C-alpha positions in Angstrom: 116.9 0.2 61.3 113.3 1.5 61.7 111.2 -0.5 64.2 107.5 0.0 65.2 105.4 -1.4 68.0 101.7 -0.9 68.8 99.8 -1.5 72.0 96.6 -0.8 73.8 97.0 2.2 76.2 95.5 1.8 79.7 93.2 4.3 81.3 90.4 6.5 80.1 88.5 8.2 78.8 88.1 5.6 76.0 90.0 2.9 74.0 93.2 4.1 72.4 96.3 2.7 70.9 100.0 3.8 71.2 102.4 3.5 68.3 106.1 3.7 69.1 108.6 4.4 66.3 112.3 4.0 66.8 115.5 3.7 64.7 114.8 6.6 62.4 118.3 8.0 62.7 119.5 11.4 64.1 118.0 14.2 62.0 114.5 15.0 60.7 112.5 12.2 59.2 109.1 12.8 57.4 106.7 10.0 58.5 103.2 8.8 57.7 101.4 6.4 60.1 98.7 4.1 58.6 96.1 1.9 60.2 94.6 -1.1 58.5 91.3 -2.5 59.9 88.1 -3.8 58.4 90.1 -4.4 55.2 90.6 -0.6 54.8 93.9 1.3 55.1 93.6 4.8 56.4 96.0 7.3 57.8 96.0 7.8 61.6 94.6 11.3 62.2 97.3 13.8 63.0 100.0 11.4 61.8 100.5 12.3 58.2 103.7 13.9 57.1 104.9 14.5 60.7 108.5 15.2 61.5 110.3 13.0 63.9 114.0 12.8 65.0 115.3 9.3 65.7 112.1 8.2 67.5 108.4 9.2 67.9 105.2 8.2 69.6 101.7 8.5 68.2 98.4 8.1 70.1 95.5 6.8 68.0 92.2 7.9 69.6 90.2 6.5 66.7 91.3 2.9 66.9 88.5 0.3 66.2 87.7 -2.1 69.0 87.3 -5.8 69.1 88.9 -6.4 65.7 92.3 -6.9 64.2 94.2 -3.7 63.7 97.6 -3.3 62.0 99.8 -0.2 62.0 102.3 0.7 59.4 105.0 3.4 59.4 106.0 4.9 56.1 109.2 6.9 56.2 109.1 9.4 53.3 112.5 10.9 53.9 115.2 11.0 56.5 118.7 10.0 57.5 118.1 6.3 56.6 116.1 7.0 53.4 112.6 5.9 52.5 111.3 2.7 54.1 108.2 1.0 55.5 107.8 -1.0 58.6 104.7 -2.9 60.0 103.9 -3.6 63.6 102.4 -6.8 64.9 98.6 -6.9 64.8 96.7 -5.9 68.0 93.1 -6.2 69.1 91.7 -3.7 71.7 88.8 -5.2 73.6 85.9 -3.1 74.7 82.6 -4.1 76.3 80.7 -1.1 74.9 80.4 1.2 71.9 81.9 4.7 72.2 80.6 8.1 71.0 82.9 11.1 71.2 83.9 14.4 69.6 86.8 13.6 67.3 88.7 16.6 68.5 88.0 16.1 72.3 88.5 12.5 73.1 88.4 13.3 76.9 84.6 13.6 76.5 84.1 10.0 75.1 80.8 8.5 76.3 80.3 4.7 76.6 77.2 3.4 74.9 75.7 -0.1 75.5 73.0 -2.0 73.6 71.2 -3.4 76.7 70.6 -2.1 80.2 72.6 -3.5 83.0 72.2 -0.9 85.8 70.9 2.5 86.4 73.0 5.2 84.8 73.7 3.5 81.5 73.4 5.2 78.1 71.6 2.7 75.9 70.9 2.5 72.2 67.1 2.5 71.5 65.5 -0.6 70.1 65.2 0.5 66.5 68.6 2.2 66.4 70.8 1.0 63.5 68.0 -1.2 62.2 68.3 0.2 58.6 71.2 1.8 56.8 71.0 3.7 53.5 73.8 3.4 50.9 73.0 6.0 48.3 74.7 6.8 45.0 74.7 9.9 42.7 73.0 9.0 39.4 72.4 11.5 36.6 69.9 10.6 33.8 70.0 12.1 30.3 67.4 11.5 27.7 68.7 11.0 24.1 66.5 12.1 21.2 65.6 9.1 19.0 66.4 6.6 21.7 63.9 5.2 24.2 66.7 4.4 26.7 68.3 7.3 28.6 72.0 7.5 29.4 72.9 7.1 33.1 76.1 8.5 34.8 76.9 6.6 38.0 78.8 7.9 41.0 80.4 5.8 43.7 78.1 4.0 46.2 78.3 6.1 49.3 79.0 5.1 52.9 76.1 4.6 55.4 73.6 7.4 55.6 70.8 7.9 58.1 72.7 6.0 60.8 70.2 6.0 63.6 72.0 6.3 67.0 68.9 7.2 69.0 69.8 6.6 72.7 68.2 6.6 76.1 69.7 7.8 79.4 68.4 6.7 82.8 70.0 9.2 85.2 70.4 12.9 85.5 74.2 12.5 85.5 74.4 10.5 82.3 71.8 12.8 80.7 74.0 15.8 81.3 77.1 14.0 80.1 75.4 13.0 76.8 73.8 16.4 76.4 77.1 18.2 76.8 78.6 16.0 74.1 75.7 16.4 71.7 75.5 20.1 72.1 79.3 20.7 71.8 79.7 19.6 68.2 77.9 18.4 65.1 80.6 15.9 64.1 81.1 12.7 66.0 83.2 9.5 66.1 81.2 6.3 66.8 83.0 3.0 67.5 80.5 0.1 67.7 80.9 -2.4 70.5 80.4 -6.2 70.5 76.7 -6.0 70.9 76.4 -4.5 67.4 78.5 -7.2 65.6 75.5 -8.3 63.6 75.0 -4.9 62.0 78.3 -5.2 60.1 79.5 -1.6 60.8 83.0 -0.3 60.3 85.0 -0.1 63.5 85.6 3.7 63.1 82.7 5.8 61.8 82.8 9.6 61.6 79.3 11.1 61.5 77.8 14.4 60.6 74.7 15.0 62.8 72.7 18.1 61.9 70.1 18.0 64.6 69.3 16.2 67.9 65.9 15.9 69.6 65.7 15.5 73.4 62.5 13.9 74.7 62.0 13.6 78.5 60.0 10.4 78.9 59.0 10.1 82.6 60.4 13.3 84.1 56.8 14.5 84.8 56.3 11.4 87.1 59.6 12.0 89.0 61.7 9.7 86.8 64.9 10.4 84.9 64.4 8.6 81.6 65.3 10.7 78.5 65.3 9.7 74.9 67.8 11.3 72.4 66.8 11.0 68.8 69.5 11.7 66.2 70.7 10.4 62.9 74.0 11.0 61.1 75.6 10.4 57.7 79.1 8.9 57.4 81.7 11.4 56.4 85.5 11.5 56.0 87.6 11.9 59.1 87.9 15.6 60.1 91.2 17.4 60.3 92.4 20.7 61.6 95.4 22.4 60.0 96.4 26.0 60.6 98.7 27.8 58.1 100.5 30.8 59.5 102.6 33.1 57.4 106.0 33.9 58.7 107.1 36.2 55.8 105.6 39.6 54.9 105.5 41.2 51.5 108.1 43.7 52.7 110.5 40.9 53.7 110.4 39.5 50.2 110.9 43.0 48.7 114.1 43.5 50.7 115.6 40.2 49.6 114.6 40.0 45.9 115.5 42.8 43.5 113.1 42.0 40.6 109.8 40.2 40.3 111.4 37.9 37.6 113.9 36.7 40.2 110.9 35.8 42.5 109.2 33.9 39.6 112.4 32.0 38.8 112.9 31.0 42.4 109.4 29.5 42.6 109.3 27.7 39.3 107.5 24.4 39.6 106.4 25.1 43.2 102.9 25.3 44.6 101.2 28.3 46.3 101.6 26.6 49.7 105.3 26.2 48.9 105.5 29.9 48.2 103.8 30.8 51.5 106.2 28.5 53.5 109.4 29.7 51.8 108.9 32.6 49.3 112.6 32.6 48.4 112.5 29.0 47.1 
């Protein structure tokens, strides 16, 4: 019988959860791992349609902090057939917010809302003070009618998320600069000092530009402001498709083009690339 457990994993560089799946049975099982938090159910990045044999382990680097999180394993196919299993809820505590490159969690940077000691990376006062939730609306005038017709799109997630920050040491300035210059896409996980802003626990942001402002360097200080805003976007993924068959291989194994068409009836283009013989 399929079983699943979830736990907070110790050590750095940032908060993370481990999901252990057992009891799948000997043989390949096709599995999805889902995370439910903030009343939203989303797939764990990198854990959709993964193949496991009897057991598997998934690390969730995007887990929200300081809130209830539930993981669910969905077995699509395998020796034991299709099934679903849910782990007991967990809550991963964190004293700070976290900013990181979604693809390089080792570079995660802790961010706090108030200064406690030299070397902190702190959110600026006006940061996250206003959030924009836009919607696509198209207006069409109708001849003979004073009222136009409006077509409405979905209300979008937060735009213009102001994450302007300050660093107070050369070491932390370099660490934040390395992160901000390495990518334009970020994962931001708000900490307990931002509870009143009602942000989602996991926010992927697209940040087109960053402004670095040395504040007191001219007087021998190390204070630097970093001004940047981002728009909430869908979680990024990286998938690489590599062809293992050549056109010549298929020619050697199929006598006519009609045989090839018959073999791929009802299949997708990606199915054809994976297995051109059906």
